[in-house]
N, CA, C and O atoms as a GROMACS GRO file, in nm:
protein
  320
    1MET      N    1  14.279   4.603   8.820
    1MET     CA    2  14.171   4.552   8.930
    1MET      C    3  14.043   4.530   8.864
    1MET      O    4  13.976   4.429   8.881
    2VAL      N    5  14.012   4.624   8.789
    2VAL     CA    6  13.870   4.602   8.734
    2VAL      C    7  13.864   4.510   8.644
    2VAL      O    8  13.756   4.453   8.629
    3THR      N    9  13.972   4.475   8.566
    3THR     CA   10  13.958   4.348   8.471
    3THR      C   11  13.936   4.225   8.551
    3THR      O   12  13.862   4.134   8.512
    4LEU      N   13  14.004   4.224   8.666
    4LEU     CA   14  14.015   4.100   8.735
    4LEU      C   15  13.869   4.059   8.816
    4LEU      O   16  13.830   3.945   8.844
    5ILE      N   17  13.801   4.187   8.844
    5ILE     CA   18  13.663   4.184   8.894
    5ILE      C   19  13.592   4.123   8.783
    5ILE      O   20  13.536   4.014   8.801
    6VAL      N   21  13.585   4.197   8.641
    6VAL     CA   22  13.512   4.159   8.539
    6VAL      C   23  13.522   4.007   8.507
    6VAL      O   24  13.427   3.932   8.485
    7GLY      N   25  13.660   3.973   8.509
    7GLY     CA   26  13.676   3.830   8.472
    7GLY      C   27  13.614   3.737   8.563
    7GLY      O   28  13.562   3.634   8.520
    8ILE      N   29  13.616   3.764   8.685
    8ILE     CA   30  13.551   3.675   8.798
    8ILE      C   31  13.417   3.671   8.782
    8ILE      O   32  13.361   3.563   8.800
    9LEU      N   33  13.344   3.781   8.747
    9LEU     CA   34  13.206   3.796   8.728
    9LEU      C   35  13.167   3.720   8.614
    9LEU      O   36  13.065   3.652   8.622
   10LEU      N   37  13.241   3.721   8.497
   10LEU     CA   38  13.195   3.648   8.377
   10LEU      C   39  13.231   3.499   8.404
   10LEU      O   40  13.152   3.418   8.354
   11ILE      N   41  13.330   3.451   8.470
   11ILE     CA   42  13.338   3.304   8.504
   11ILE      C   43  13.220   3.264   8.575
   11ILE      O   44  13.155   3.166   8.541
   12ALA      N   45  13.185   3.349   8.688
   12ALA     CA   46  13.070   3.291   8.769
   12ALA      C   47  12.940   3.296   8.682
   12ALA      O   48  12.853   3.209   8.697
   13PHE      N   49  12.926   3.399   8.590
   13PHE     CA   50  12.815   3.377   8.502
   13PHE      C   51  12.824   3.257   8.434
   13PHE      O   52  12.720   3.192   8.425
   14CYS      N   53  12.939   3.206   8.376
   14CYS     CA   54  12.933   3.090   8.292
   14CYS      C   55  12.908   2.964   8.382
   14CYS      O   56  12.842   2.869   8.338
   15VAL      N   57  12.956   2.964   8.500
   15VAL     CA   58  12.912   2.852   8.592
   15VAL      C   59  12.772   2.848   8.610
   15VAL      O   60  12.715   2.741   8.586
   16VAL      N   61  12.702   2.952   8.650
   16VAL     CA   62  12.559   2.972   8.677
   16VAL      C   63  12.483   2.922   8.559
   16VAL      O   64  12.395   2.836   8.567
   17ALA      N   65  12.529   2.987   8.434
   17ALA     CA   66  12.456   2.942   8.298
   17ALA      C   67  12.463   2.794   8.278
   17ALA      O   68  12.366   2.733   8.235
   18CYS      N   69  12.580   2.731   8.309
   18CYS     CA   70  12.577   2.582   8.276
   18CYS      C   71  12.520   2.495   8.374
   18CYS      O   72  12.478   2.386   8.335
   19LEU      N   73  12.510   2.525   8.501
   19LEU     CA   74  12.452   2.459   8.593
   19LEU      C   75  12.302   2.427   8.578
   19LEU      O   76  12.226   2.519   8.546
   20PRO      N   77  12.253   2.300   8.600
   20PRO     CA   78  12.106   2.278   8.575
   20PRO      C   79  12.028   2.353   8.657
   20PRO      O   80  11.919   2.390   8.612
   21PHE      N   81  12.064   2.385   8.778
   21PHE     CA   82  11.975   2.461   8.875
   21PHE      C   83  11.993   2.616   8.851
   21PHE      O   84  11.922   2.697   8.911
   22GLY      N   85  12.091   2.655   8.761
   22GLY     CA   86  12.102   2.780   8.745
   22GLY      C   87  12.013   2.837   8.615
   22GLY      O   88  11.890   2.832   8.616
   23LEU      N   89  12.080   2.884   8.519
   23LEU     CA   90  11.995   2.936   8.412
   23LEU      C   91  11.967   2.790   8.316
   23LEU      O   92  11.876   2.794   8.233
   24GLY      N   93  12.032   2.688   8.329
   24GLY     CA   94  11.999   2.560   8.247
   24GLY      C   95  12.030   2.565   8.112
   24GLY      O   96  11.967   2.498   8.031
   25TRP      N   97  12.133   2.648   8.075
   25TRP     CA   98  12.182   2.646   7.945
   25TRP      C   99  12.271   2.538   7.913
   25TRP      O  100  12.332   2.554   7.807
   26GLY      N  101  12.294   2.441   7.969
   26GLY     CA  102  12.386   2.345   7.934
   26GLY      C  103  12.372   2.272   7.802
   26GLY      O  104  12.472   2.255   7.732
   27PRO      N  105  12.258   2.230   7.768
   27PRO     CA  106  12.225   2.161   7.644
   27PRO      C  107  12.248   2.260   7.524
   27PRO      O  108  12.307   2.228   7.421
   28GLU      N  109  12.204   2.361   7.545
   28GLU     CA  110  12.231   2.471   7.434
   28GLU      C  111  12.385   2.516   7.413
   28GLU      O  112  12.433   2.552   7.305
   29ILE      N  113  12.444   2.508   7.522
   29ILE     CA  114  12.597   2.545   7.529
   29ILE      C  115  12.655   2.421   7.453
   29ILE      O  116  12.730   2.440   7.357
   30ILE      N  117  12.627   2.313   7.489
   30ILE     CA  118  12.695   2.175   7.414
   30ILE      C  119  12.661   2.175   7.271
   30ILE      O  120  12.746   2.140   7.189
   31ALA      N  121  12.534   2.217   7.232
   31ALA     CA  122  12.505   2.223   7.092
   31ALA      C  123  12.586   2.326   7.008
   31ALA      O  124  12.627   2.305   6.894
   32CYS      N  125  12.605   2.442   7.080
   32CYS     CA  126  12.676   2.543   7.017
   32CYS      C  127  12.831   2.511   7.003
   32CYS      O  128  12.898   2.551   6.908
   33LEU      N  129  12.882   2.433   7.109
   33LEU     CA  130  13.016   2.386   7.087
   33LEU      C  131  13.047   2.291   6.977
   33LEU      O  132  13.147   2.287   6.905
   34LYS      N  133  12.921   2.201   6.979
   34LYS     CA  134  12.940   2.103   6.870
   34LYS      C  135  12.926   2.161   6.728
   34LYS      O  136  12.981   2.103   6.634
   35GLY      N  137  12.852   2.278   6.710
   35GLY     CA  138  12.834   2.331   6.572
   35GLY      C  139  12.954   2.422   6.559
   35GLY      O  140  12.989   2.450   6.444
   36CYS      N  141  13.021   2.473   6.661
   36CYS     CA  142  13.127   2.575   6.617
   36CYS      C  143  13.276   2.486   6.611
   36CYS      O  144  13.376   2.538   6.562
   37SER      N  145  13.278   2.356   6.663
   37SER     CA  146  13.400   2.295   6.644
   37SER      C  147  13.467   2.267   6.521
   37SER      O  148  13.590   2.276   6.514
   38PRO      N  149  13.386   2.230   6.408
   38PRO     CA  150  13.449   2.222   6.277
   38PRO      C  151  13.498   2.371   6.232
   38PRO      O  152  13.602   2.377   6.166
   39VAL      N  153  13.445   2.463   6.257
   39VAL     CA  154  13.464   2.601   6.204
   39VAL      C  155  13.607   2.638   6.290
   39VAL      O  156  13.707   2.679   6.231
   40LEU      N  157  13.603   2.622   6.417
   40LEU     CA  158  13.714   2.648   6.510
   40LEU      C  159  13.841   2.566   6.461
   40LEU      O  160  13.951   2.619   6.449
   41ALA      N  161  13.817   2.438   6.435
   41ALA     CA  162  13.918   2.357   6.386
   41ALA      C  163  13.990   2.411   6.248
   41ALA      O  164  14.112   2.418   6.231
   42ALA      N  165  13.903   2.442   6.168
   42ALA     CA  166  13.957   2.502   6.044
   42ALA      C  167  14.033   2.641   6.039
   42ALA      O  168  14.126   2.674   5.967
   43PHE      N  169  13.973   2.705   6.126
   43PHE     CA  170  14.040   2.830   6.160
   43PHE      C  171  14.170   2.828   6.234
   43PHE      O  172  14.262   2.906   6.208
   44LEU      N  173  14.175   2.730   6.332
   44LEU     CA  174  14.313   2.707   6.396
   44LEU      C  175  14.405   2.642   6.300
   44LEU      O  176  14.525   2.668   6.300
   45GLY      N  177  14.345   2.548   6.210
   45GLY     CA  178  14.440   2.483   6.110
   45GLY      C  179  14.504   2.575   6.024
   45GLY      O  180  14.625   2.567   6.001
   46ILE      N  181  14.418   2.675   5.966
   46ILE     CA  182  14.465   2.785   5.883
   46ILE      C  183  14.579   2.878   5.941
   46ILE      O  184  14.670   2.926   5.874
   47ILE      N  185  14.560   2.897   6.076
   47ILE     CA  186  14.655   2.979   6.171
   47ILE      C  187  14.786   2.911   6.163
   47ILE      O  188  14.892   2.962   6.126
   48SER      N  189  14.767   2.781   6.205
   48SER     CA  190  14.890   2.695   6.219
   48SER      C  191  14.966   2.686   6.091
   48SER      O  192  15.089   2.684   6.100
   49VAL      N  193  14.907   2.679   5.966
   49VAL     CA  194  14.977   2.656   5.853
   49VAL      C  195  15.054   2.805   5.836
   49VAL      O  196  15.174   2.806   5.806
   50PHE      N  197  14.993   2.909   5.854
   50PHE     CA  198  15.052   3.040   5.829
   50PHE      C  199  15.181   3.056   5.929
   50PHE      O  200  15.294   3.092   5.896
   51ILE      N  201  15.138   3.022   6.053
   51ILE     CA  202  15.271   3.023   6.157
   51ILE      C  203  15.387   2.939   6.118
   51ILE      O  204  15.504   2.970   6.137
   52GLY      N  205  15.344   2.823   6.058
   52GLY     CA  206  15.444   2.725   6.018
   52GLY      C  207  15.527   2.783   5.903
   52GLY      O  208  15.650   2.776   5.902
   53PHE      N  209  15.457   2.840   5.810
   53PHE     CA  210  15.521   2.914   5.689
   53PHE      C  211  15.606   3.025   5.733
   53PHE      O  212  15.712   3.049   5.676
   54ALA      N  213  15.562   3.095   5.834
   54ALA     CA  214  15.635   3.196   5.889
   54ALA      C  215  15.769   3.163   5.968
   54ALA      O  216  15.872   3.230   5.959
   55ASP      N  217  15.754   3.063   6.037
   55ASP     CA  218  15.868   3.000   6.109
   55ASP      C  219  15.979   2.949   6.012
   55ASP      O  220  16.099   2.962   6.036
   56ILE      N  221  15.931   2.892   5.902
   56ILE     CA  222  16.026   2.831   5.794
   56ILE      C  223  16.089   2.946   5.739
   56ILE      O  224  16.210   2.940   5.719
   57LYS      N  225  16.022   3.058   5.710
   57LYS     CA  226  16.081   3.172   5.640
   57LYS      C  227  16.186   3.237   5.752
   57LYS      O  228  16.297   3.273   5.713
   58ASP      N  229  16.152   3.250   5.887
   58ASP     CA  230  16.237   3.301   5.978
   58ASP      C  231  16.359   3.214   5.987
   58ASP      O  232  16.468   3.270   6.000
   59LYS      N  233  16.352   3.084   5.982
   59LYS     CA  234  16.473   3.001   5.989
   59LYS      C  235  16.564   3.009   5.876
   59LYS      O  236  16.686   3.001   5.891
   60LYS      N  237  16.508   3.024   5.760
   60LYS     CA  238  16.582   3.051   5.627
   60LYS      C  239  16.669   3.201   5.656
   60LYS      O  240  16.792   3.210   5.650
   61GLU      N  241  16.591   3.296   5.682
   61GLU     CA  242  16.655   3.423   5.708
   61GLU      C  243  16.772   3.419   5.825
   61GLU      O  244  16.873   3.487   5.813
   62ALA      N  245  16.751   3.339   5.930
   62ALA     CA  246  16.853   3.336   6.030
   62ALA      C  247  16.975   3.248   5.970
   62ALA      O  248  17.092   3.268   6.003
   63ARG      N  249  16.936   3.156   5.885
   63ARG     CA  250  17.061   3.082   5.825
   63ARG      C  251  17.134   3.179   5.754
   63ARG      O  252  17.256   3.179   5.772
   64LYS      N  253  17.080   3.269   5.670
   64LYS     CA  254  17.118   3.348   5.565
   64LYS      C  255  17.223   3.470   5.656
   64LYS      O  256  17.335   3.502   5.616
   65GLU      N  257  17.167   3.517   5.763
   65GLU     CA  258  17.224   3.607   5.843
   65GLU      C  259  17.357   3.544   5.914
   65GLU      O  260  17.460   3.611   5.921
   66GLU      N  261  17.348   3.420   5.963
   66GLU     CA  262  17.440   3.344   6.016
   66GLU      C  263  17.557   3.332   5.924
   66GLU      O  264  17.672   3.355   5.961
   67LEU      N  265  17.523   3.293   5.797
   67LEU     CA  266  17.618   3.267   5.697
   67LEU      C  267  17.704   3.402   5.652
   67LEU      O  268  17.821   3.403   5.614
   68ALA      N  269  17.618   3.508   5.665
   68ALA     CA  270  17.689   3.643   5.635
   68ALA      C  271  17.766   3.680   5.752
   68ALA      O  272  17.860   3.756   5.728
   69ALA      N  273  17.750   3.650   5.859
   69ALA     CA  274  17.815   3.689   5.977
   69ALA      C  275  17.952   3.610   5.966
   69ALA      O  276  18.060   3.669   5.972
   70ARG      N  277  17.941   3.482   5.949
   70ARG     CA  278  18.059   3.398   5.922
   70ARG      C  279  18.149   3.442   5.825
   70ARG      O  280  18.270   3.446   5.848
   71GLN      N  281  18.096   3.477   5.713
   71GLN     CA  282  18.176   3.536   5.602
   71GLN      C  283  18.236   3.662   5.634
   71GLN      O  284  18.353   3.680   5.600
   72ALA      N  285  18.173   3.756   5.696
   72ALA     CA  286  18.236   3.890   5.743
   72ALA      C  287  18.345   3.866   5.830
   72ALA      O  288  18.449   3.931   5.820
   73GLU      N  289  18.325   3.758   5.932
   73GLU     CA  290  18.431   3.728   6.030
   73GLU      C  291  18.544   3.676   5.962
   73GLU      O  292  18.657   3.712   5.993
   74ALA      N  293  18.515   3.578   5.852
   74ALA     CA  294  18.638   3.518   5.784
   74ALA      C  295  18.709   3.609   5.717
   74ALA      O  296  18.832   3.600   5.712
   75GLU      N  297  18.632   3.722   5.647
   75GLU     CA  298  18.708   3.829   5.564
   75GLU      C  299  18.795   3.923   5.681
   75GLU      O  300  18.902   3.976   5.652
   76GLY      N  301  18.738   3.934   5.802
   76GLY     CA  302  18.796   4.004   5.891
   76GLY      C  303  18.933   3.958   5.945
   76GLY      O  304  19.030   4.029   5.975
   77LYS      N  305  18.921   3.826   5.951
   77LYS     CA  306  19.045   3.760   5.990
   77LYS      C  307  19.160   3.755   5.889
   77LYS      O  308  19.279   3.765   5.922
   78GLN      N  309  19.116   3.740   5.760
   78GLN     CA  310  19.203   3.750   5.630
   78GLN      C  311  19.281   3.889   5.625
   78GLN      O  312  19.401   3.900   5.601
   79GLY      N  313  19.192   3.996   5.653
   79GLY     CA  314  19.250   4.123   5.640
   79GLY      C  315  19.357   4.169   5.740
   79GLY      O  316  19.429   4.267   5.720
   80GLU      N  317  19.361   4.094   5.845
   80GLU     CA  318  19.446   4.134   5.963
   80GLU      C  319  19.582   4.081   5.926
   80GLU      O  320  19.678   4.097   6.002
   0.00000   0.00000   0.00000
């Protein structure tokens, strides 16, 4: 409940800060977003590459496990 109230208060502060009749921080916020965009894009790109490599590794491991399961099943049928 406390986190919900804090979240609503932070959203309200953000709206008041961006509005021209509030704190009037709109131009500064836009400048900050423009400056942070390349850094954020690079960071997200690096994370995406790491996730892609992990996904490929997981798929390879799943194929190996599936193949091992099929081989064990085939050996079990031959033993009967």
